[in-house]
N, C-alpha and C positions, 0 to 999 in steps of 0.2 A: 134630334139626335138619332144616329143610325148605329146599331150594334151588330157586330158579326156574331152569328150563332152557328156552331158546328153541329151537324147531325150525326147519327150513329155511323154513317158511311164516310165521315170526315169531310163532307162537302160543306161549303160555307154559304150561308144565306144572310142577306142584309135584312134587318128587322128594325122598323121605326119604333122608337121608344118615347115616352113622355115622362115628365117629372112629377112624381107623386105629390110633392110639396104644393103644387098649384091647386090641388083638390082638397086640401086640408084647412082652408080658411074659414070653414064653418063646421058646426057640430057633426061628428061622425059617430054613429052608434057602435060600429064594429069594423076594425081594420085587421086584415090578415096579411102577414108578410111571410111568404114562403118562396124564397128566391135563390135557393141553392148556393149559399155561401156569400152572398152580397148583402146580407142583413145589416151589418154594421154600417156600410156605406150609405144605405138609405136612411137608417135611423139617425145617423149623424146629420144628414141633410134636413130631416124633418123634426128634429128634436124640439124646436121652438113651437111647432104646430101641434105637437102631441097633446097640448092642453085641450084641444078640441075633440080628442078621441076618448070615448067612454070605455070601450073594451078593446084590447089589443092582443092578437095572437101572433107569435113569432116562432117559426120553425128554425131553430139554430142548427147550422151545419158547420162542423169543425173539419176543415180540410187537412188531410194527412201531412201535407208538406207546407203548411201555413201556420203562423202563430195563432193560438187560440184567442178568441175575442169575446168570450162569454162575459167576462168581468166588465168590459166596456159597454156591452149591450144592457146588462142589468143596471149599470150606473145611469145610463140614459133614461131607462124606464123609471128608476127610483127618483131621479131628479125631476121627472115630469109628473111625479105624484102617484105613480102606480105602485101597487103591491103585486107580487108575482107568485105563481105556483108553477113548478117545473116537473115535467114527466119525461121519462125516457121515450123517445119516438121510435128508436130502432136499437136492438141489442146487437151491437157490432162485436162486442167482446164479452163472452160468457165469463171468462177468467182474466181480467185486465192485466194482472201482474205477470201472466204467462203469455197471453195472446198478443200483447203489443209487440213482442219480438218476432212474431210469425207473419206479420202482415207484409204482403207484397204490394208496394206502393203503386204498381202499375194496374192492379186489379181493384183496389179499394180507393174511392175518392175521399171518404170521410171516416174519421175514427170516432166521431161522436155526433149524435143527432138528438136534439131535445125539443120538446114542445113547451113553449113558455106562454102561459096564460096570464095576462096582466089586466088588472081591474082597479077601480077606485073604490075606496070604502065609502059607504053611504053616510 
């Protein structure tokens, strides 16, 4: 698969990608997913293989102009037998009930960024 990737100067580069699912057919000690908003797409693709993962870290990005998907991500994790712990990764809004009205969608890509630590109980 080839993916177009835009750089800061808006030029486009072709980048070859591979499917994560192909690497999860055996036990994995730790899997980190930090892919700038594509977390749900990948987790949906690998949900059956998550039984092979001991520890999982997902950095969740909520796009300003995109439906939030945290509930779907947490359901995939829970269905795979994980417990999770969530921490704020970035404080975008100090006062959410005030700040959400002030965001200029052209300057901010995300309105929420969370670190999700998933583990299995012994």
